[in-house]
Steps between C-alpha positions, in 0.01 A plus 500: 500500500600856423300693242742780416828480313678683780366253758622206294844662476511562876421134561787396273736742675395376843574141404849591376580707809372231737722241332803730520433582866465130583844439350657780705329393825623144456852621415500722808398215731767271353774762536420559868463126562845433350661743745305364797588141407869585475485674838317206657766257382768723651694539175619861521666509155192367324276732703714801408480420129123443523461828691685695231270354235194575712611859565551566130174337393290672768626840393441409136139418589471848654614663177247292304221604735440150637592594858492821694836639604432462873384140457820404321710683759320318782554160340869571431547627855346188653705271279818692584422484872453123481821465298702701752361286783676198345 
C-alpha cells in the first residue's frame, strides 16, 4: 500500500482512468463490429448508417484523446473501403 498522500491520490486517479478507458475501448469495438456486421449481411443502407455513426464517434474519441488521429483515420478508411466494396 502507498505511504504518501500523493501516491494514494495517484492510485485513485489510475482506477478512474482505467475504468473510463475500458468503457471507450468497449464502445470502440462495438461501433466497428456494428459496421462490419452490417457489411457482412450485405445490407448497404444499414451499413451506411452504421458507418456514419462510427465515423462521428471515432473522430469524437480523437478529440477526447482516446485515439490518435492516424489510428482513427485508418479505421475509418478501412471501414469505408469495405463499405464501398459492397
